[in-house]
VOMIVO-14935 format. One record per residue: residue in one letter; x, y, z of N, C-alpha, C in turn. Coordinates in Angstrom, 3 decimals, always signed. Example, Ala and Ser with C-alpha at 12.3 -4.5 7.8 and 13.67 -1.06 7.14 Angstrom:
BEGIN
{A,{+13.190,-5.690,+7.800},{+12.300,-4.500,+7.800},{+13.200,-3.300,+7.800}}
{S,{+12.850,-2.250,+7.080},{+13.670,-1.060,+7.140},{+12.900,+0.030,+7.870}}
***
This chain:
BEGIN
{X,{+8.948,+66.107,+29.137},{+9.015,+65.527,+30.541},{+9.250,+66.503,+31.510}}
{X,{+8.338,+66.726,+32.432},{+8.306,+67.863,+33.395},{+8.738,+67.431,+34.797}}
{X,{+9.226,+68.441,+35.524},{+9.590,+68.554,+36.802},{+8.799,+69.086,+37.633}}
{X,{+8.203,+68.665,+38.755},{+7.277,+69.029,+39.379},{+7.660,+69.615,+41.094}}
{X,{+7.212,+70.453,+41.300},{+7.430,+71.017,+42.775},{+6.567,+70.145,+43.724}}
{X,{+6.857,+70.352,+45.113},{+6.063,+69.693,+45.935},{+4.759,+70.037,+45.968}}
{X,{+4.340,+71.048,+45.502},{+2.711,+71.310,+45.511},{+2.070,+70.885,+44.307}}
{X,{+2.941,+70.193,+43.348},{+2.256,+69.764,+42.176},{+2.330,+70.528,+41.020}}
{X,{+2.890,+71.855,+41.235},{+3.037,+72.594,+39.912},{+4.206,+72.513,+39.047}}
{X,{+4.118,+72.569,+37.718},{+5.220,+72.166,+36.905},{+6.198,+73.252,+37.160}}
{X,{+7.482,+72.738,+37.170},{+8.675,+73.656,+37.232},{+9.245,+73.703,+36.033}}
{X,{+9.947,+74.902,+35.794},{+10.883,+74.842,+34.478},{+12.146,+73.972,+34.857}}
{X,{+12.684,+73.215,+33.805},{+13.776,+72.085,+33.855},{+15.048,+73.320,+33.999}}
{X,{+15.715,+72.967,+35.346},{+16.891,+73.983,+35.389},{+17.968,+73.741,+34.271}}
{X,{+18.654,+74.896,+33.947},{+19.599,+74.779,+32.762},{+21.011,+74.202,+33.390}}
{X,{+21.209,+74.090,+34.633},{+22.467,+73.416,+35.175},{+22.218,+72.784,+36.390}}
{X,{+22.429,+71.443,+36.165},{+22.224,+70.565,+37.475},{+23.038,+70.886,+38.787}}
{X,{+22.526,+70.348,+39.681},{+23.111,+70.589,+41.140},{+24.796,+70.337,+41.047}}
{X,{+25.197,+69.537,+40.241},{+26.596,+69.168,+40.175},{+27.307,+70.019,+39.249}}
{X,{+26.540,+71.045,+38.629},{+27.355,+71.881,+37.625},{+27.305,+71.250,+36.183}}
{X,{+26.954,+70.122,+35.965},{+27.115,+69.747,+34.561},{+25.775,+69.955,+33.915}}
{X,{+26.034,+70.722,+32.736},{+25.160,+71.249,+31.852},{+24.769,+70.360,+30.712}}
{X,{+23.368,+70.050,+30.191},{+23.121,+69.347,+29.057},{+23.952,+69.585,+27.896}}
{X,{+24.336,+70.751,+27.717},{+25.462,+71.153,+26.585},{+26.453,+70.278,+26.690}}
{X,{+27.183,+70.378,+28.004},{+28.403,+69.638,+28.224},{+28.187,+68.139,+28.079}}
{X,{+26.968,+67.499,+28.379},{+26.824,+66.178,+28.291},{+26.738,+65.682,+26.659}}
{X,{+26.001,+66.494,+26.052},{+25.866,+66.467,+24.539},{+27.250,+66.314,+23.796}}
{X,{+28.156,+67.400,+24.262},{+29.446,+67.325,+23.683},{+30.296,+66.186,+23.898}}
{X,{+29.994,+65.594,+25.120},{+30.970,+64.404,+25.457},{+30.440,+63.239,+24.652}}
{X,{+29.018,+63.152,+24.596},{+28.386,+62.160,+23.642},{+28.883,+62.192,+22.212}}
{X,{+29.179,+63.329,+21.734},{+29.469,+63.633,+20.328},{+30.852,+63.201,+20.368}}
{X,{+31.807,+63.247,+21.480},{+33.178,+62.704,+21.364},{+33.315,+61.230,+21.319}}
{X,{+32.032,+60.602,+21.791},{+32.085,+59.083,+21.992},{+31.596,+58.525,+20.699}}
{X,{+31.071,+59.302,+19.836},{+30.494,+58.869,+18.668},{+31.561,+57.964,+17.669}}
{X,{+31.032,+56.752,+17.415},{+31.888,+56.008,+16.499},{+31.137,+55.467,+15.258}}
{X,{+31.449,+55.919,+14.189},{+30.806,+55.649,+12.966},{+30.742,+53.833,+12.688}}
{X,{+31.664,+53.310,+13.156},{+31.444,+51.918,+12.954},{+30.249,+51.247,+13.944}}
{X,{+30.125,+51.810,+14.912},{+29.109,+51.400,+15.957},{+27.816,+51.947,+15.549}}
{X,{+27.703,+53.166,+14.763},{+26.444,+53.508,+14.236},{+26.081,+52.596,+13.017}}
{X,{+27.113,+52.123,+12.239},{+26.740,+51.437,+11.188},{+26.109,+50.013,+11.560}}
{X,{+26.690,+49.314,+12.575},{+26.163,+48.163,+13.363},{+24.730,+48.463,+13.823}}
{X,{+24.571,+49.666,+14.733},{+23.314,+49.677,+15.258},{+22.209,+49.925,+14.063}}
{X,{+22.432,+50.554,+13.040},{+21.571,+50.939,+12.010},{+20.924,+49.550,+11.469}}
{X,{+21.701,+48.595,+11.523},{+21.112,+47.252,+11.027},{+19.925,+46.817,+11.905}}
{X,{+20.003,+47.244,+13.122},{+18.837,+46.950,+13.827},{+17.967,+47.987,+14.301}}
{X,{+18.046,+49.113,+13.560},{+17.137,+49.878,+13.482},{+17.344,+51.290,+14.455}}
{X,{+18.596,+51.281,+15.245},{+19.087,+52.290,+16.044},{+19.922,+53.078,+15.387}}
{X,{+19.701,+54.419,+15.686},{+20.509,+55.589,+15.039},{+21.385,+56.398,+16.031}}
{X,{+22.214,+55.624,+16.763},{+23.226,+56.171,+17.570},{+24.766,+55.297,+17.332}}
{X,{+25.658,+55.972,+17.674},{+27.083,+55.345,+17.524},{+27.872,+55.349,+18.842}}
{X,{+27.138,+55.231,+19.798},{+27.928,+55.421,+20.921},{+27.998,+53.851,+21.829}}
{X,{+29.258,+53.501,+22.267},{+29.450,+52.296,+22.932},{+28.587,+52.094,+23.976}}
{X,{+27.626,+51.223,+24.353},{+26.884,+51.151,+25.516},{+27.804,+51.093,+26.778}}
{X,{+28.818,+50.468,+26.836},{+29.664,+50.339,+27.827},{+30.204,+51.904,+28.367}}
{X,{+30.552,+52.478,+27.604},{+31.029,+53.877,+27.602},{+29.986,+54.729,+28.096}}
{X,{+28.546,+54.636,+27.454},{+27.238,+55.392,+27.926},{+27.125,+54.947,+29.422}}
{X,{+27.219,+53.863,+29.582},{+26.882,+53.480,+31.105},{+27.901,+53.875,+32.056}}
{X,{+29.159,+54.034,+31.634},{+30.192,+54.499,+32.462},{+29.887,+56.105,+32.697}}
{X,{+29.556,+56.913,+31.775},{+29.256,+58.076,+31.801},{+28.169,+58.363,+32.939}}
{X,{+27.024,+57.446,+32.592},{+25.611,+57.560,+33.595},{+26.108,+57.591,+34.869}}
{X,{+27.094,+56.442,+35.318},{+27.737,+56.063,+36.471},{+28.201,+57.162,+37.318}}
{X,{+29.134,+58.023,+36.383},{+29.641,+59.373,+36.788},{+28.687,+60.544,+37.021}}
{X,{+27.618,+60.422,+36.287},{+26.691,+61.607,+36.431},{+25.747,+61.235,+37.640}}
{X,{+25.464,+59.892,+37.946},{+24.746,+59.514,+38.860},{+23.101,+59.936,+38.609}}
{X,{+22.312,+59.774,+39.417},{+20.877,+60.088,+39.409},{+20.694,+61.785,+39.142}}
{X,{+20.253,+62.041,+38.213},{+19.886,+63.600,+38.080},{+18.612,+63.863,+37.171}}
{X,{+17.399,+64.057,+37.949},{+16.257,+63.914,+36.984},{+16.197,+65.286,+36.121}}
{X,{+16.427,+66.424,+36.625},{+16.651,+67.392,+35.722},{+17.253,+67.308,+34.643}}
{X,{+18.435,+66.908,+34.649},{+19.272,+66.771,+33.447},{+18.845,+65.750,+32.643}}
{X,{+18.312,+64.691,+33.070},{+17.655,+63.700,+32.300},{+16.467,+64.136,+31.502}}
{X,{+15.779,+65.025,+32.104},{+14.681,+65.666,+31.346},{+15.092,+66.451,+30.143}}
{X,{+16.124,+67.226,+30.394},{+16.750,+68.089,+29.302},{+17.504,+67.048,+28.228}}
{X,{+17.919,+66.017,+28.468},{+18.613,+64.928,+27.560},{+17.498,+64.372,+26.876}}
{X,{+16.608,+63.971,+27.413},{+15.330,+63.469,+26.657},{+14.705,+64.250,+25.589}}
{X,{+14.796,+65.789,+25.941},{+14.021,+66.715,+25.148},{+14.886,+66.943,+24.013}}
{X,{+16.209,+66.493,+23.853},{+17.082,+66.704,+22.702},{+16.510,+65.822,+21.490}}
{X,{+15.882,+64.766,+21.736},{+15.356,+64.006,+20.828},{+16.485,+62.955,+20.212}}
{X,{+17.618,+63.282,+20.733},{+18.824,+62.435,+20.286},{+19.053,+61.117,+20.871}}
{X,{+19.030,+59.875,+20.149},{+19.069,+58.712,+20.813},{+19.934,+58.368,+21.866}}
{X,{+21.157,+58.602,+21.664},{+22.140,+58.427,+22.641},{+21.811,+59.314,+23.971}}
{X,{+21.543,+60.588,+23.733},{+20.988,+61.255,+24.946},{+19.921,+60.771,+25.698}}
{X,{+18.831,+59.953,+24.924},{+17.593,+59.509,+25.572},{+18.037,+58.273,+26.287}}
{X,{+19.040,+57.489,+25.717},{+19.509,+56.392,+26.515},{+20.137,+56.695,+27.696}}
{X,{+20.995,+57.688,+27.627},{+21.553,+58.287,+28.894},{+20.537,+58.730,+29.986}}
{X,{+19.554,+59.549,+29.428},{+18.390,+60.021,+30.301},{+17.729,+58.905,+31.071}}
{X,{+17.561,+57.826,+30.336},{+16.941,+56.683,+31.023},{+17.844,+55.995,+32.124}}
{X,{+19.176,+56.223,+31.897},{+20.053,+55.554,+33.068},{+20.197,+56.509,+34.312}}
{X,{+19.858,+57.725,+34.196},{+20.280,+58.644,+35.128},{+19.161,+59.216,+35.844}}
{X,{+17.704,+58.849,+35.274},{+16.748,+59.418,+35.803},{+16.038,+58.575,+37.035}}
{X,{+15.005,+59.258,+37.646},{+14.445,+58.367,+38.824},{+12.927,+57.881,+38.319}}
{X,{+12.964,+56.521,+38.064},{+11.924,+55.890,+37.433},{+10.643,+56.165,+37.967}}
{X,{+10.563,+56.286,+39.370},{+9.230,+56.313,+40.173},{+8.806,+57.971,+40.115}}
{X,{+9.465,+58.850,+39.583},{+9.415,+60.318,+39.504},{+8.273,+60.588,+38.370}}
{X,{+8.079,+59.705,+37.473},{+7.035,+60.035,+36.352},{+5.834,+59.750,+36.551}}
{X,{+4.889,+60.395,+36.172},{+3.507,+60.293,+36.161},{+2.975,+59.526,+35.087}}
{X,{+1.886,+58.855,+35.008},{+1.209,+58.045,+33.871},{+1.452,+58.668,+32.611}}
{X,{+0.842,+59.891,+32.584},{+0.821,+60.561,+31.117},{+2.168,+60.815,+30.708}}
{X,{+3.238,+61.034,+31.485},{+4.505,+61.368,+31.102},{+5.087,+60.130,+30.300}}
{X,{+4.988,+59.066,+30.919},{+5.399,+57.695,+30.408},{+4.668,+57.415,+29.092}}
{X,{+3.509,+57.652,+28.972},{+2.813,+57.453,+27.802},{+3.345,+58.387,+26.702}}
{X,{+3.674,+59.597,+26.814},{+4.066,+60.306,+25.821},{+5.571,+60.009,+25.504}}
{X,{+6.266,+59.667,+26.396},{+7.695,+59.109,+26.351},{+7.810,+58.077,+25.429}}
{X,{+6.860,+56.823,+25.729},{+6.754,+55.797,+24.933},{+6.527,+56.078,+23.286}}
{X,{+5.551,+56.879,+23.134},{+5.054,+57.308,+21.822},{+6.225,+58.256,+21.028}}
{X,{+7.334,+58.749,+21.946},{+8.386,+59.294,+21.210},{+9.499,+58.536,+21.132}}
{X,{+9.417,+57.432,+21.731},{+10.618,+56.408,+21.580},{+10.355,+55.681,+20.344}}
{X,{+11.292,+56.148,+19.143},{+11.175,+55.520,+17.968},{+11.901,+54.410,+17.574}}
{X,{+13.121,+54.504,+18.399},{+14.153,+53.321,+18.141},{+13.984,+52.050,+19.157}}
{X,{+14.327,+50.972,+18.442},{+14.092,+49.800,+19.596},{+14.931,+49.856,+20.754}}
{X,{+16.120,+50.538,+20.839},{+16.803,+50.475,+22.120},{+16.141,+51.498,+23.036}}
{X,{+15.812,+52.592,+22.704},{+15.296,+53.501,+23.447},{+13.878,+52.943,+24.161}}
{X,{+13.103,+52.458,+23.476},{+11.925,+51.743,+23.852},{+12.148,+50.606,+24.904}}
{X,{+13.238,+49.804,+24.514},{+13.523,+48.494,+25.221},{+13.963,+49.208,+26.684}}
{X,{+14.908,+50.192,+26.623},{+15.349,+50.662,+28.079},{+14.374,+51.328,+28.701}}
{X,{+13.530,+52.080,+28.078},{+12.281,+52.860,+28.681},{+11.422,+51.801,+29.440}}
{X,{+10.813,+50.772,+28.811},{+10.244,+49.828,+29.292},{+10.725,+48.961,+30.558}}
{X,{+12.177,+48.601,+30.315},{+12.665,+47.743,+31.199},{+13.386,+48.426,+32.352}}
{X,{+13.920,+49.816,+32.200},{+14.653,+50.525,+33.114},{+13.717,+51.469,+34.021}}
{X,{+12.475,+51.852,+33.276},{+11.957,+52.868,+33.892},{+10.336,+52.515,+34.219}}
{X,{+9.566,+52.078,+33.134},{+8.174,+51.628,+33.243},{+8.005,+50.602,+34.429}}
{X,{+9.011,+49.591,+34.022},{+8.735,+48.317,+35.148},{+8.683,+48.741,+36.560}}
{X,{+9.709,+49.850,+36.835},{+9.960,+50.289,+38.047},{+8.856,+51.460,+38.536}}
{X,{+8.103,+51.886,+37.823},{+7.244,+52.731,+38.229},{+5.778,+52.331,+38.626}}
{X,{+5.150,+52.967,+39.624},{+3.903,+52.554,+40.163},{+2.622,+52.424,+39.323}}
{X,{+2.921,+53.076,+38.150},{+1.819,+52.963,+37.055},{+2.077,+51.946,+35.968}}
{X,{+3.048,+51.151,+36.169},{+3.517,+50.110,+35.281},{+2.122,+49.192,+34.778}}
{X,{+1.424,+48.744,+35.718},{+0.142,+48.014,+35.523},{-0.790,+48.547,+34.810}}
{X,{-1.177,+49.733,+35.231},{-2.175,+50.488,+34.616},{-1.736,+50.793,+32.996}}
{X,{-0.563,+51.113,+32.799},{-0.014,+51.405,+31.467},{-0.017,+50.162,+30.705}}
{X,{+0.389,+49.005,+31.299},{+0.304,+47.754,+30.415},{-1.105,+47.544,+30.049}}
{X,{-2.217,+47.677,+30.789},{-3.571,+47.404,+30.453},{-3.774,+48.267,+29.416}}
{X,{-3.769,+49.703,+29.442},{-3.954,+50.614,+28.636},{-3.321,+50.597,+27.162}}
{X,{-1.954,+50.131,+27.261},{-1.066,+49.878,+26.059},{-1.519,+48.691,+25.299}}
{X,{-2.234,+47.517,+26.075},{-2.350,+46.351,+25.419},{-3.184,+46.445,+24.158}}
{X,{-4.197,+47.324,+24.131},{-5.112,+47.309,+22.969},{-4.995,+48.554,+22.136}}
{X,{-3.666,+49.172,+22.140},{-3.355,+50.524,+21.450},{-3.213,+50.049,+19.994}}
{X,{-3.582,+50.649,+19.045},{-3.687,+50.511,+17.605},{-2.133,+50.565,+17.140}}
{X,{-1.322,+51.325,+17.876},{-0.212,+51.521,+17.469},{+0.898,+50.297,+17.775}}
{X,{+1.240,+49.511,+16.911},{+2.006,+48.157,+17.281},{+3.203,+48.425,+18.204}}
{X,{+3.921,+49.514,+18.149},{+5.197,+49.846,+18.919},{+4.681,+49.859,+20.392}}
{X,{+3.559,+50.667,+20.533},{+3.019,+50.908,+21.765},{+2.373,+49.431,+22.285}}
{X,{+1.830,+48.775,+21.581},{+1.165,+47.399,+21.912},{+2.518,+46.523,+22.245}}
{X,{+3.372,+46.670,+21.563},{+4.666,+45.734,+21.909},{+5.111,+46.096,+23.207}}
{X,{+5.112,+47.314,+23.872},{+5.293,+47.561,+25.012},{+4.551,+46.814,+26.201}}
{X,{+3.265,+46.906,+25.751},{+2.340,+46.156,+26.673},{+2.621,+44.648,+26.790}}
{X,{+2.959,+43.883,+25.777},{+3.475,+42.602,+25.658},{+4.475,+42.483,+26.522}}
{X,{+5.683,+43.388,+26.499},{+6.762,+43.406,+27.290},{+6.604,+43.208,+28.717}}
{X,{+5.627,+44.007,+29.081},{+5.283,+44.031,+30.496},{+4.390,+43.053,+30.856}}
{X,{+3.530,+42.302,+29.954},{+3.022,+41.163,+30.153},{+3.863,+40.052,+30.307}}
{X,{+4.877,+39.879,+29.587},{+5.985,+38.958,+29.707},{+6.496,+38.873,+30.976}}
{X,{+6.946,+40.094,+31.571},{+7.440,+40.358,+32.666},{+6.486,+39.782,+34.016}}
{X,{+5.271,+40.040,+33.847},{+4.369,+39.504,+34.924},{+4.087,+37.983,+34.541}}
{X,{+4.163,+37.558,+33.362},{+4.151,+35.766,+33.356},{+5.080,+35.305,+34.196}}
{X,{+6.530,+36.062,+34.204},{+7.485,+35.282,+34.850},{+7.551,+35.583,+36.248}}
{X,{+7.163,+36.990,+36.732},{+7.143,+37.268,+38.122},{+5.801,+37.273,+38.961}}
{X,{+4.893,+37.743,+38.191},{+3.633,+37.840,+39.039},{+2.376,+37.503,+38.232}}
{X,{+2.344,+36.221,+37.970},{+1.317,+35.725,+36.946},{-0.067,+35.736,+37.496}}
{X,{-0.283,+36.011,+38.870},{-1.435,+35.941,+39.414},{-2.519,+37.051,+38.803}}
{X,{-3.618,+36.563,+38.305},{-4.672,+37.483,+37.647},{-4.736,+37.480,+36.235}}
{X,{-3.539,+37.047,+35.701},{-3.542,+37.016,+34.024},{-4.023,+35.868,+33.511}}
{X,{-4.748,+36.053,+32.576},{-5.716,+34.976,+31.792},{-4.604,+34.427,+30.623}}
{X,{-3.864,+33.390,+31.278},{-2.838,+32.766,+30.353},{-3.410,+32.217,+29.214}}
{X,{-4.557,+31.172,+29.323},{-5.188,+30.743,+28.064},{-5.639,+31.976,+27.180}}
{X,{-6.048,+32.912,+27.817},{-6.610,+34.112,+26.881},{-5.455,+34.591,+26.168}}
{X,{-4.390,+34.987,+26.680},{-2.905,+35.342,+25.973},{-2.479,+34.518,+24.705}}
{X,{-2.621,+33.301,+25.119},{-2.391,+32.152,+24.085},{-3.335,+32.063,+22.964}}
{X,{-4.607,+32.406,+23.196},{-5.594,+32.626,+22.328},{-5.177,+33.662,+21.248}}
{X,{-4.915,+34.956,+21.993},{-4.357,+36.127,+21.123},{-3.197,+35.891,+20.368}}
{X,{-2.200,+35.145,+20.972},{-0.982,+34.997,+20.122},{-1.231,+34.041,+19.108}}
{X,{-1.861,+33.095,+19.300},{-2.317,+32.207,+18.161},{-2.849,+32.689,+17.021}}
{X,{-3.728,+33.708,+17.165},{-4.521,+34.335,+16.255},{-3.773,+35.400,+15.550}}
{X,{-3.101,+36.274,+16.402},{-2.491,+37.292,+15.792},{-0.848,+37.552,+15.610}}
{X,{-0.256,+36.500,+16.148},{+1.395,+36.580,+15.934},{+1.883,+36.520,+14.687}}
{X,{+1.272,+35.676,+13.830},{+1.808,+35.214,+12.700},{+2.066,+36.489,+11.617}}
{X,{+0.958,+37.279,+11.814},{+0.903,+38.502,+10.805},{+1.151,+39.976,+11.551}}
{X,{+1.543,+39.886,+12.827},{+1.880,+41.079,+13.473},{+3.028,+41.686,+12.947}}
{X,{+3.407,+43.007,+12.950},{+4.565,+43.749,+12.664},{+5.646,+43.255,+13.502}}
{X,{+6.887,+43.529,+13.059},{+8.219,+42.876,+13.480},{+8.306,+43.030,+15.013}}
{X,{+8.354,+44.069,+15.421},{+8.495,+44.343,+16.906},{+7.374,+43.862,+17.800}}
{X,{+6.246,+44.000,+17.496},{+4.972,+43.409,+18.088},{+5.030,+42.015,+17.996}}
{X,{+5.467,+41.481,+16.868},{+5.648,+39.975,+16.685},{+6.609,+39.293,+17.819}}
{X,{+7.884,+40.056,+17.838},{+8.849,+39.558,+18.594},{+8.426,+39.628,+20.071}}
{X,{+7.712,+40.717,+20.559},{+7.085,+40.760,+21.762},{+6.145,+39.810,+22.194}}
{X,{+5.459,+39.388,+21.193},{+4.423,+38.422,+21.609},{+4.996,+36.960,+21.615}}
{X,{+6.144,+36.746,+20.733},{+6.815,+35.507,+20.625},{+7.414,+35.326,+22.053}}
{X,{+8.000,+36.290,+22.376},{+8.757,+36.352,+23.823},{+7.662,+35.761,+24.981}}
{X,{+6.428,+36.503,+24.882},{+5.401,+36.097,+25.785},{+5.264,+34.612,+25.673}}
{X,{+4.951,+34.194,+24.454},{+4.679,+32.795,+24.257},{+5.781,+31.764,+24.969}}
{X,{+6.909,+32.170,+24.637},{+7.997,+31.439,+25.343},{+7.892,+31.276,+26.788}}
{X,{+7.792,+32.500,+27.421},{+7.663,+32.685,+28.649},{+6.762,+31.800,+29.212}}
{X,{+5.409,+31.895,+28.825},{+4.253,+31.044,+29.289},{+5.013,+29.505,+29.226}}
{X,{+5.461,+29.113,+28.139},{+5.754,+27.771,+27.887},{+6.905,+27.423,+28.976}}
{X,{+7.821,+28.241,+29.175},{+8.888,+28.001,+30.229},{+8.481,+28.162,+31.696}}
{X,{+7.614,+29.013,+32.046},{+7.375,+29.215,+33.410},{+6.101,+28.357,+33.878}}
{X,{+5.199,+27.849,+33.101},{+3.896,+27.342,+33.335},{+3.696,+26.169,+32.637}}
{X,{+4.185,+24.957,+33.400},{+4.057,+23.630,+32.783},{+2.903,+23.186,+32.386}}
{X,{+1.557,+23.659,+33.084},{+0.312,+23.400,+32.416},{+0.018,+23.820,+31.106}}
{X,{+0.603,+24.739,+30.553},{+0.449,+25.395,+29.478},{+1.638,+25.244,+28.317}}
{X,{+2.708,+24.216,+28.686},{+3.752,+24.157,+27.955},{+3.417,+23.379,+26.623}}
{X,{+2.759,+22.565,+26.555},{+2.450,+21.601,+25.304},{+1.741,+22.662,+24.414}}
{X,{+0.814,+23.366,+24.847},{+0.280,+24.253,+23.995},{+0.855,+25.400,+23.433}}
{X,{+1.748,+26.001,+24.310},{+2.667,+26.837,+23.776},{+3.831,+26.564,+22.665}}
{X,{+4.306,+25.158,+23.014},{+5.098,+24.726,+22.042},{+4.289,+24.487,+20.721}}
{X,{+3.127,+23.930,+20.815},{+2.327,+23.626,+19.601},{+1.908,+24.830,+18.815}}
{X,{+1.736,+25.860,+19.586},{+1.618,+27.135,+18.845},{+2.610,+27.612,+18.100}}
{X,{+3.747,+27.453,+18.756},{+5.211,+27.816,+18.023},{+5.362,+27.052,+16.753}}
{X,{+5.126,+25.767,+16.955},{+5.287,+24.864,+15.865},{+4.439,+25.169,+14.521}}
{X,{+3.272,+25.448,+14.922},{+2.274,+25.705,+13.884},{+2.596,+27.043,+13.084}}
{X,{+2.990,+27.907,+13.952},{+2.988,+29.515,+13.539},{+4.580,+29.561,+12.705}}
{X,{+5.356,+28.703,+13.233},{+6.861,+28.820,+12.705},{+7.529,+30.233,+12.831}}
{X,{+7.105,+31.160,+13.575},{+7.463,+32.433,+13.826},{+9.020,+32.419,+14.239}}
{X,{+9.843,+33.051,+13.447},{+11.446,+33.188,+13.976},{+12.083,+31.679,+13.863}}
{X,{+11.428,+30.833,+13.190},{+12.189,+29.327,+13.081},{+13.403,+29.618,+12.390}}
{X,{+13.414,+30.436,+11.308},{+14.737,+30.468,+10.571},{+15.536,+31.566,+11.136}}
{X,{+15.348,+32.218,+12.269},{+16.128,+33.266,+12.767},{+17.490,+32.967,+12.764}}
{X,{+18.498,+33.667,+12.396},{+19.867,+33.277,+12.332},{+20.267,+33.397,+13.680}}
{X,{+20.784,+32.358,+14.252},{+21.286,+32.320,+15.989},{+22.605,+32.178,+15.889}}
{X,{+23.437,+33.060,+16.468},{+24.928,+32.820,+16.843},{+25.096,+31.628,+17.629}}
{X,{+26.262,+30.819,+17.366},{+26.783,+29.844,+18.459},{+26.770,+30.141,+19.905}}
{X,{+26.365,+29.101,+20.602},{+26.107,+29.482,+22.031},{+24.969,+30.446,+22.486}}
{X,{+24.235,+30.824,+21.530},{+22.950,+31.522,+21.820},{+21.646,+30.841,+21.613}}
{X,{+20.841,+31.300,+22.359},{+19.388,+30.419,+22.314},{+18.551,+30.904,+21.086}}
{X,{+17.943,+30.232,+20.225},{+17.215,+30.317,+19.160},{+15.865,+31.140,+19.815}}
{X,{+15.308,+32.164,+19.174},{+14.078,+32.689,+19.548},{+12.970,+32.049,+18.996}}
{X,{+12.947,+30.863,+18.512},{+11.932,+30.200,+17.994},{+11.487,+29.412,+19.142}}
{X,{+10.149,+29.798,+19.477},{+9.640,+29.232,+20.866},{+9.795,+27.970,+21.162}}
{X,{+9.261,+26.792,+20.455},{+9.763,+25.532,+20.707},{+11.032,+25.250,+21.154}}
{X,{+12.153,+25.658,+20.514},{+13.483,+25.552,+20.833},{+13.813,+26.411,+22.073}}
{X,{+13.458,+27.492,+22.232},{+13.527,+28.495,+23.381},{+13.099,+27.755,+24.580}}
{X,{+11.865,+27.233,+24.588},{+11.239,+26.784,+25.670},{+11.983,+25.344,+26.230}}
{X,{+12.174,+24.706,+25.272},{+12.893,+23.287,+25.423},{+14.283,+23.488,+26.159}}
{X,{+15.009,+24.505,+25.688},{+16.270,+24.708,+26.367},{+16.246,+25.356,+27.684}}
{X,{+15.134,+26.170,+27.945},{+15.241,+26.718,+29.228},{+14.781,+25.864,+30.172}}
{X,{+13.883,+25.051,+29.698},{+13.295,+24.000,+30.734},{+14.211,+22.917,+31.132}}
{X,{+15.204,+22.709,+30.179},{+16.302,+21.729,+30.447},{+17.308,+22.323,+31.304}}
{X,{+17.549,+23.485,+31.161},{+18.422,+24.153,+32.011},{+17.799,+24.214,+33.537}}
{X,{+16.355,+24.377,+33.755},{+15.898,+24.482,+35.132},{+15.844,+23.209,+35.509}}
{X,{+15.675,+22.148,+34.622},{+15.848,+20.720,+35.363},{+17.284,+20.203,+35.745}}
{X,{+18.313,+20.769,+34.950},{+19.598,+20.613,+35.155},{+20.131,+21.140,+36.632}}
{X,{+19.302,+22.260,+36.996},{+19.642,+22.885,+38.262},{+18.923,+22.376,+39.405}}
***
């Protein structure tokens, strides 16, 4: 992750931020926040850090926005440090290629999720990246494209081929790798929730494919099985 001067030239990342906080000091603080019990829980979800996210957010709030420090923290490769970097960076400061590289470096679910939701969605290259990532052979990269597509389904569906998206989901979701399958399923549910004209087909696809039908859902949480998810969210909308 590079920092650029006003004339576009690459500038070396400063070792000390304007506030005097160094990356080494932050890494030491993250080490102090490490909790083996949290690490064990996170490991079950594919994440390799043991820092309470509430405490991580509190640290980010104290540090405020610091793009150079964010670059140093991301460069460590440490998951907790990368999550913190995503909270203190300036999302609009990244160019397209930087975000592409960062996504391919984001090997854990939480880092990828925060990168897409907290940074890419706020970046002017978001739509360009969505299109580029959509057909990427790496399922983790493709899952980011589906996450961005789901966001557009809900907020800016103009120009999207919703029937075409349903065609792809119907043909590919059943056998897709886990994270890509989850992202496609979210898009399926969002189409059914937000677009009544496609609701019956979305529910039908979910019922036929049965993806996440048996997913264990805690009490008072919505099942990720698309037909149930769609029905519950539509009922909530109607109640309001």
